DOTORTOR-242785 format. One line per 4 residues: number of its first residue (from 1); their letters; for each residue x, y, z of N, C-alpha, C, O. Coordinates in steps of 0.02 Angstrom, whole numbers, plus 50000, padded with zeros to 5 digits. Layout:
N
NUM = A = X:Y:Z:X:Y:Z:X:Y:Z:X:Y:Z ~ ...
This chain:
213
1 = MIPA = 49196:49094:50504:49185:49113:50443:49212:49173:50423:49194:49223:50455 ~ 49263:49181:50363:49291:49244:50346:49240:49278:50311:49207:49248:50269 ~ 49228:49347:50328:49200:49402:50301:49192:49397:50225:49244:49369:50206 ~ 49151:49412:50169:49150:49408:50104:49210:49491:50105:49218:49538:50144
5 = ILIP = 49239:49471:50043:49280:49512:50017:49234:49570:49960:49209:49539:49913 ~ 49225:49627:49958:49193:49665:49907:49219:49681:49839:49279:49693:49834 ~ 49184:49684:49788:49227:49677:49731:49259:49739:49727:49233:49793:49743 ~ 49317:49731:49707:49362:49807:49701:49338:49857:49631:49326:49840:49573
9 = TAER = 49336:49921:49664:49324:49959:49603:49369:50016:49588:49408:50020:49635 ~ 49378:50053:49553:49412:50130:49548:49395:50169:49609:49445:50188:49640 ~ 49336:50188:49634:49320:50206:49682:49334:50182:49757:49332:50219:49806 ~ 49347:50117:49758:49372:50080:49816:49439:50100:49818:49464:50120:49871
13 = VDAA = 49477:50096:49757:49542:50098:49764:49579:50160:49779:49629:50167:49814 ~ 49541:50207:49742:49563:50289:49773:49545:50294:49835:49588:50312:49876 ~ 49491:50281:49853:49469:50300:49940:49530:50255:49985:49550:50279:50038 ~ 49549:50206:49965:49587:50158:50013:49665:50198:49995:49703:50211:50041
17 = VQKF = 49680:50213:49928:49756:50257:49935:49756:50323:49968:49807:50349:49991 ~ 49687:50356:49971:49683:50409:50012:49690:50397:50088:49726:50435:50119 ~ 49655:50345:50121:49679:50330:50178:49738:50302:50205:49757:50305:50263 ~ 49765:50278:50160:49830:50249:50166:49885:50298:50165:49927:50293:50210
21 = DHEN = 49892:50347:50119:49902:50396:50120:49927:50445:50189:49980:50456:50217 ~ 49860:50467:50198:49847:50493:50268:49889:50463:50333:49923:50498:50370 ~ 49880:50396:50340:49892:50358:50392:49965:50339:50394:49995:50327:50447 ~ 49994:50338:50328:50075:50326:50329:50121:50369:50288:50172:50355:50257
25 = QIVE = 50090:50425:50296:50140:50480:50253:50210:50487:50274:50255:50490:50232 ~ 50222:50490:50345:50294:50491:50367:50342:50428:50338:50402:50423:50323 ~ 50295:50388:50339:50348:50309:50337:50361:50313:50269:50417:50297:50249 ~ 50309:50335:50223:50318:50328:50155:50388:50379:50126:50441:50364:50098
29 = QALE = 50360:50445:50149:50406:50495:50136:50476:50474:50156:50524:50490:50119 ~ 50485:50440:50210:50556:50420:50231:50573:50369:50198:50634:50380:50192 ~ 50565:50334:50178:50578:50270:50138:50586:50298:50057:50641:50289:50030 ~ 50538:50327:50023:50557:50367:49977:50627:50417:49978:50662:50412:49928
33 = EIFR = 50642:50449:50015:50694:50493:50029:50774:50439:50042:50831:50455:50024 ~ 50761:50394:50067:50808:50351:50069:50835:50312:50014:50895:50301:50004 ~ 50778:50289:49974:50804:50250:49921:50805:50310:49867:50841:50290:49821 ~ 50789:50354:49858:50805:50412:49815:50883:50432:49820:50923:50430:49773
37 = QYPS = 50896:50448:49880:50963:50459:49901:51029:50419:49886:51086:50439:49874 ~ 50993:50341:49892:51049:50290:49883:51019:50244:49829:51009:50188:49852 ~ 51002:50250:49763:50981:50201:49725:51008:50158:49702:50975:50120:49667 ~ 51081:50147:49710:51111:50082:49686:51139:50047:49751:51140:50081:49803
41 = NGDL = 51157:49994:49752:51183:49950:49805:51237:49932:49806:51247:49880:49837 ~ 51297:49969:49772:51354:49969:49773:51398:49986:49831:51458:49975:49829 ~ 51368:50012:49883:51407:50042:49950:51356:50006:50005:51296:50019:50006 ~ 51382:49965:50046:51369:49934:50088:51352:49969:50154:51304:49946:50184
45 = RHVL = 51376:50008:50173:51342:50070:50208:51267:50080:50189:51228:50071:50236 ~ 51239:50096:50132:51188:50137:50115:51135:50070:50099:51075:50080:50107 ~ 51157:50013:50080:51132:49963:50087:51096:49925:50152:51040:49900:50151 ~ 51142:49926:50211:51132:49929:50264:51060:49958:50282:51011:49929:50303
49 = LKVA = 51071:50026:50266:51040:50077:50289:50957:50074:50271:50908:50083:50308 ~ 50961:50055:50196:50899:50031:50165:50860:49967:50187:50799:49967:50193 ~ 50892:49920:50199:50875:49864:50234:50845:49867:50292:50792:49839:50303 ~ 50883:49907:50342:50860:49919:50407:50790:49952:50411:50748:49938:50453
53 = AVNS = 50783:50001:50360:50728:50049:50347:50678:50019:50336:50625:50034:50364 ~ 50685:49957:50283:50634:49919:50265:50600:49885:50323:50544:49896:50347 ~ 50643:49843:50338:50629:49805:50406:50590:49829:50444:50533:49808:50453 ~ 50619:49886:50477:50579:49912:50539:50521:49959:50518:50474:49965:50557
57 = LYHT = 50522:49995:50451:50454:50049:50452:50399:49993:50425:50340:50002:50439 ~ 50421:49924:50377:50369:49898:50355:50381:49831:50397:50378:49781:50361 ~ 50390:49819:50449:50393:49775:50503:50383:49696:50475:50335:49658:50485 ~ 50446:49685:50437:50459:49623:50402:50491:49579:50461:50497:49519:50449
61 = CIFA = 50510:49603:50521:50535:49564:50559:50592:49514:50547:50592:49461:50580 ~ 50637:49526:50506:50687:49490:50487:50749:49495:50534:50759:49549:50562 ~ 50791:49445:50544:50843:49456:50584:50908:49453:50539:50911:49435:50480 ~ 50960:49474:50581:51025:49471:50549:51029:49520:50489:51038:49495:50433
65 = LDIV = 51023:49576:50494:51007:49625:50443:51082:49634:50427:51081:49642:50366 ~ 51134:49636:50443:51207:49645:50409:51204:49586:50366:51211:49598:50306 ~ 51196:49528:50382:51197:49470:50333:51170:49474:50259:51198:49457:50207 ~ 51105:49502:50269:51043:49526:50227:51078:49566:50181:51083:49552:50121
69 = ARHI = 51108:49629:50215:51156:49686:50172:51201:49661:50135:51202:49672:50075 ~ 51250:49622:50168:51303:49589:50153:51298:49542:50075:51335:49543:50026 ~ 51241:49507:50086:51208:49478:50026:51190:49519:49968:51215:49502:49915 ~ 51151:49571:49970:51144:49612:49923:51199:49650:49894:51207:49663:49834
73 = HAHH = 51236:49665:49943:51300:49710:49909:51335:49662:49878:51357:49678:49822 ~ 51348:49603:49899:51389:49553:49863:51375:49540:49789:51422:49535:49750 ~ 51323:49536:49773:51292:49537:49701:51251:49609:49673:51205:49612:49632 ~ 51276:49651:49701:51252:49716:49674:51249:49745:49617:51211:49792:49604
77 = EEID = 51306:49707:49562:51294:49721:49506:51234:49703:49459:51204:49741:49421 ~ 51224:49629:49471:51172:49586:49445:51124:49616:49479:51076:49623:49442 ~ 51111:49640:49540:51062:49652:49569:51031:49732:49537:50973:49742:49521 ~ 51071:49767:49536:51057:49837:49498:51024:49842:49431:50981:49879:49409
81 = SSLA = 51059:49791:49405:51049:49782:49327:50977:49759:49313:50944:49776:49263 ~ 50959:49723:49357:50905:49660:49355:50852:49711:49381:50800:49718:49348 ~ 50862:49746:49436:50810:49793:49469:50792:49846:49403:50735:49851:49380 ~ 50840:49875:49382:50817:49933:49320:50774:49905:49264:50731:49936:49233
85 = AGSL = 50795:49829:49257:50753:49803:49193:50700:49772:49219:50669:49735:49181 ~ 50676:49779:49286:50616:49753:49303:50603:49674:49300:50549:49645:49294 ~ 50676:49642:49307:50671:49574:49307:50636:49554:49374:50640:49586:49426 ~ 50591:49483:49361:50568:49460:49418:50616:49417:49457:50609:49412:49518
89 = EVVD = 50655:49391:49431:50701:49337:49463:50745:49365:49497:50780:49324:49527 ~ 50762:49426:49508:50789:49472:49563:50766:49464:49624:50806:49455:49670 ~ 50694:49467:49637:50663:49453:49700:50695:49389:49735:50727:49395:49787 ~ 50682:49316:49698:50717:49279:49731:50803:49285:49753:50827:49264:49806
93 = KIAR = 50835:49312:49709:50897:49323:49728:50908:49368:49777:50960:49359:49810 ~ 50871:49419:49793:50883:49447:49859:50836:49408:49916:50845:49430:49973 ~ 50805:49373:49912:50758:49334:49956:50801:49291:49996:50806:49296:50057 ~ 50840:49234:49947:50870:49191:49973:50931:49195:50006:50977:49183:49967
97 = VTVK = 50955:49213:50082:50987:49221:50093:51029:49163:50140:50988:49132:50174 ~ 51072:49148:50148:51123:49098:50189:51147:49117:50256:51202:49142:50266 ~ 51100:49104:50304:51110:49118:50376:51150:49058:50414:51117:49007:50425 ~ 51210:49060:50431:51232:49007:50487:51237:48944:50438:51257:48895:50469
101 = GKVY = 51225:48932:50373:51250:48881:50343:51164:48853:50311:51152:48803:50278 ~ 51122:48899:50334:51058:48877:50300:51020:48926:50255:51017:48985:50273 ~ 50997:48913:50211:50962:48958:50163:50883:48964:50181:50842:48917:50185 ~ 50871:49039:50191:50802:49056:50211:50776:49094:50158:50817:49122:50121
105 = NFFS = 50711:49102:50145:50665:49146:50107:50633:49200:50142:50580:49196:50175 ~ 50671:49254:50132:50638:49326:50168:50599:49363:50098:50610:49416:50071 ~ 50545:49304:50083:50511:49341:50030:50475:49395:50027:50475:49428:49976 ~ 50439:49413:50081:50394:49474:50090:50450:49548:50102:50441:49606:50083
109 = FATK = 50488:49529:50128:50548:49594:50136:50574:49601:50071:50576:49658:50048 ~ 50594:49552:50036:50626:49557:49962:50571:49601:49916:50581:49656:49891 ~ 50512:49563:49914:50472:49618:49865:50456:49680:49874:50435:49718:49831 ~ 50468:49697:49953:50461:49771:49977:50523:49802:49947:50522:49858:49921
113 = YCSW = 50568:49769:49952:50642:49792:49954:50643:49815:49871:50649:49874:49854 ~ 50637:49763:49827:50628:49782:49757:50576:49836:49737:50584:49868:49685 ~ 50526:49847:49774:50472:49886:49762:50498:49953:49766:50487:49987:49716 ~ 50533:49984:49819:50561:50032:49829:50612:50046:49789:50624:50105:49776
117 = QNLV = 50654:49993:49759:50708:50020:49701:50665:50023:49644:50692:50060:49603 ~ 50608:50000:49622:50585:50010:49569:50499:50005:49575:50467:49954:49564 ~ 50475:50056:49592:50400:50067:49614:50351:50049:49556:50292:50037:49568 ~ 50380:50047:49482:50348:50022:49442:50323:49948:49421:50269:49928:49398
121 = AYPV = 50395:49910:49440:50382:49847:49415:50375:49795:49465:50361:49738:49446 ~ 50384:49808:49525:50369:49758:49584:50311:49767:49620:50309:49818:49655 ~ 50256:49724:49621:50200:49732:49672:50226:49695:49733:50260:49645:49721 ~ 50214:49716:49807:50233:49691:49868:50188:49620:49887:50132:49609:49865
125 = YDSH = 50217:49588:49921:50177:49534:49959:50178:49531:50036:50232:49530:50066 ~ 50130:49530:50062:50131:49517:50122:50077:49473:50150:50056:49429:50112 ~ 50048:49478:50218:49995:49451:50246:49915:49476:50211:49868:49444:50185 ~ 49927:49545:50226:49867:49578:50197:49853:49558:50123:49797:49538:50108
129 = VDHY = 49900:49561:50080:49893:49549:50015:49876:49474:50008:49832:49456:49969 ~ 49907:49435:50042:49877:49344:50042:49813:49342:50051:49774:49308:50017 ~ 49797:49383:50104:49719:49364:50121:49680:49387:50074:49641:49347:50049 ~ 49681:49456:50051:49633:49484:50008:49647:49433:49946:49602:49391:49943
133 = LWTL = 49681:49427:49911:49685:49399:49843:49654:49330:49847:49611:49311:49806 ~ 49679:49289:49901:49668:49224:49913:49578:49207:49921:49544:49166:49889 ~ 49558:49256:49978:49496:49263:49990:49447:49276:49925:49393:49248:49917 ~ 49474:49319:49884:49444:49345:49820:49441:49306:49786:49388:49304:49755
137 = QQQN = 49483:49263:49773:49494:49213:49714:49442:49159:49723:49424:49126:49674 ~ 49414:49145:49795:49385:49095:49814:49311:49113:49788:49279:49073:49753 ~ 49287:49171:49807:49227:49209:49794:49211:49221:49716:49157:49210:49689 ~ 49263:49242:49687:49247:49259:49623:49314:49255:49588:49358:49298:49597
141 = QFSS = 49321:49198:49545:49389:49186:49520:49410:49233:49465:49383:49233:49410 ~ 49454:49268:49480:49488:49324:49449:49553:49297:49401:49579:49329:49356 ~ 49572:49232:49424:49641:49207:49388:49635:49127:49404:49598:49098:49443 ~ 49684:49102:49357:49687:49035:49374:49755:49019:49429:49808:49016:49398
145 = FLHP = 49759:49013:49482:49809:49000:49536:49776:48963:49591:49719:48970:49613 ~ 49826:48918:49611:49834:48899:49698:49855:48925:49745:49908:48954:49735 ~ 49830:48928:49807:49860:48976:49860:49935:48976:49858:49961:49032:49856 ~ 49985:48910:49859:50048:48910:49855:50080:48958:49802:50135:48982:49816
149 = DLWN = 50047:48976:49739:50071:49010:49685:50088:49087:49714:50136:49118:49693 ~ 50049:49111:49758:50056:49175:49794:50137:49185:49809:50166:49240:49808 ~ 50168:49119:49823:50233:49136:49859:50291:49125:49802:50351:49126:49814 ~ 50261:49115:49740:50307:49103:49696:50319:49183:49645:50271:49200:49609
153 = YSKF = 50374:49222:49645:50357:49289:49612:50339:49297:49548:50308:49348:49534 ~ 50349:49267:49514:50323:49255:49448:50252:49252:49435:50217:49291:49403 ~ 50235:49195:49469:50169:49183:49471:50135:49231:49504:50084:49257:49482 ~ 50160:49245:49557:50125:49311:49609:50120:49375:49560:50068:49408:49562
157 = HKIM = 50172:49395:49515:50169:49452:49475:50108:49438:49416:50073:49486:49397 ~ 50099:49378:49393:50040:49377:49354:49977:49380:49393:49931:49413:49368 ~ 49971:49359:49436:49911:49351:49479:49897:49425:49494:49838:49441:49483 ~ 49937:49471:49515:49912:49545:49526:49902:49568:49450:49850:49598:49436
161 = TDFR = 49938:49558:49412:49925:49571:49338:49860:49559:49315:49826:49600:49285 ~ 49846:49514:49326:49765:49477:49306:49724:49505:49357:49666:49509:49337 ~ 49732:49528:49419:49689:49551:49452:49673:49636:49440:49620:49665:49450 ~ 49717:49657:49422:49711:49724:49385:49669:49728:49319:49623:49768:49311
165 = KFHG = 49685:49692:49286:49649:49668:49218:49570:49652:49228:49521:49677:49201 ~ 49574:49612:49267:49504:49569:49269:49437:49624:49302:49378:49619:49285 ~ 49465:49675:49349:49427:49728:49375:49441:49784:49356:49432:49833:49392 ~ 49468:49790:49287:49470:49877:49258:49518:49925:49292:49507:49986:49295
169 = LNSF = 49577:49891:49321:49596:49951:49356:49669:49952:49343:49714:49963:49383 ~ 49674:49938:49267:49754:49944:49241:49780:50032:49250:49839:50049:49240 ~ 49728:50077:49269:49754:50145:49276:49789:50159:49346:49815:50212:49364 ~ 49782:50091:49385:49831:50096:49431:49898:50087:49448:49923:50043:49412
173 = SFKE = 49927:50104:49477:50006:50065:49473:50007:50020:49516:49962:50017:49558 ~ 50061:49971:49517:50065:49922:49573:50076:49955:49645:50057:49925:49695 ~ 50101:50005:49648:50107:50048:49711:50033:50061:49740:50018:50048:49798 ~ 49995:50086:49698:49930:50107:49718:49889:50047:49741:49854:50048:49792
177 = IDKF = 49895:49993:49699:49866:49929:49704:49899:49899:49791:49859:49878:49832 ~ 49947:49900:49800:49965:49888:49858:49946:49922:49915:49949:49896:49971 ~ 49925:49983:49905:49904:50014:49961:49840:49999:49969:49816:49992:50026 ~ 49804:49993:49915:49737:49965:49928:49735:49887:49952:49682:49873:49978
181 = LFIE = 49769:49849:49950:49768:49792:49967:49793:49780:50041:49786:49730:50077 ~ 49818:49828:50052:49852:49832:50126:49779:49863:50170:49753:49836:50218 ~ 49761:49915:50143:49693:49934:50197:49632:49886:50175:49585:49889:50214 ~ 49624:49844:50122:49552:49810:50132:49580:49745:50145:49536:49705:50158
185 = GTPP = 49637:49721:50146:49662:49659:50162:49669:49628:50219:49677:49568:50226 ~ 49664:49679:50270:49685:49660:50335:49650:49583:50371:49592:49582:50391 ~ 49693:49526:50372:49667:49478:50401:49627:49481:50459:49640:49525:50500 ~ 49573:49437:50470:49526:49448:50532:49572:49425:50594:49618:49384:50589
189 = APAI = 49553:49454:50651:49596:49416:50707:49566:49350:50722:49506:49343:50712 ~ 49601:49300:50743:49578:49227:50765:49537:49241:50832:49542:49288:50871 ~ 49498:49187:50833:49465:49194:50890:49502:49176:50952:49500:49206:51006 ~ 49538:49119:50937:49597:49097:50974:49666:49122:50963:49687:49112:50906
193 = PEEQ = 49700:49148:50999:49782:49163:50983:49805:49114:50950:49786:49061:50974 ~ 49841:49108:50897:49873:49056:50870:49933:49052:50898:49947:49096:50939 ~ 49975:49008:50884:50039:48987:50903:50087:49035:50874:50083:49053:50815 ~ 50131:49056:50916:50181:49123:50888:50216:49083:50834:50225:49022:50841
197 = HHGV = 50239:49120:50773:50291:49098:50743:50333:49120:50758:50326:49169:50794 ~ 50413:49095:50736:50471:49115:50771:50512:49097:50696:50501:49055:50653 ~ 50556:49143:50703:50634:49136:50649:50610:49184:50593:50569:49229:50603 ~ 50644:49166:50525:50654:49221:50485:50589:49227:50452:50555:49177:50440
201 = GAFD = 50573:49281:50440:50503:49306:50414:50447:49295:50442:50397:49293:50405 ~ 50439:49286:50506:50399:49262:50548:50327:49295:50549:50272:49269:50554 ~ 50350:49372:50541:50293:49417:50532:50254:49397:50475:50195:49392:50490 ~ 50271:49381:50406:50217:49368:50362:50196:49300:50351:50145:49297:50318
205 = FYPT = 50224:49236:50373:50211:49199:50387:50202:49145:50322:50184:49086:50319 ~ 50219:49188:50280:50230:49131:50198:50288:49150:50167:50294:49210:50160 ~ 50337:49111:50143:50328:49034:50162:50360:49025:50231:50406:49060:50253 ~ 50328:48974:50261:50344:48979:50331:50402:48931:50341:50431:48932:50395
209 = EELT = 50427:48873:50278:50461:48825:50297:50544:48839:50267:50545:48886:50227 ~ 50583:48820:50275:50662:48832:50264:50669:48817:50192:50632:48772:50170 ~ 50711:48846:50151:50725:48817:50097:50786:48782:50096:50835:48812:50118 ~ 50794:48722:50075:50852:48675:50064:50908:48720:50015:50891:48762:49973
213 = S = 50973:48703:50029:51021:48731:49987:51026:48701:49918:51068:48723:49878
């Protein structure tokens, strides 16, 4: 049985943010510095550095980093203008990458990459966020959504917006909410080890299937 989720409050968010910052200060500072130093995606070398940093420090476990970097760089004008405008569609633009003739969905990675490009506009998705939001939704319906909606970024963005509004947390940025969900949303360890997931995005588990071209 999955333990109940405590109702989020401003005090709990503040405490989680402080805990996260204390435990992850160097990682956050390193990512902040590299994205501040290289804000655009017009130089492939800089894109590769940012892709490698997010993948390594946030443990997204994607492979073929050079292909991902080249994908972002190839569409950098569209991506940079979309990121500046806070366009939600850019997440899918970055996430869907063709590797050896197949299209994969690097969903969690893309949300994290976009977040660091524009901290105000893009909440991040990972297994912690998924566990917390879906468990809380089953306890105390705060929005109207099904579990797979968390894997559609426009719907996910609305769910996160509803989450803040419903619990009176609009004074907190998406970045602060992300920190709270990371701390509070750690999935419980399974009693029996699950079968290992392989392939693109294996660390985050969602979506697990390949996308068709």
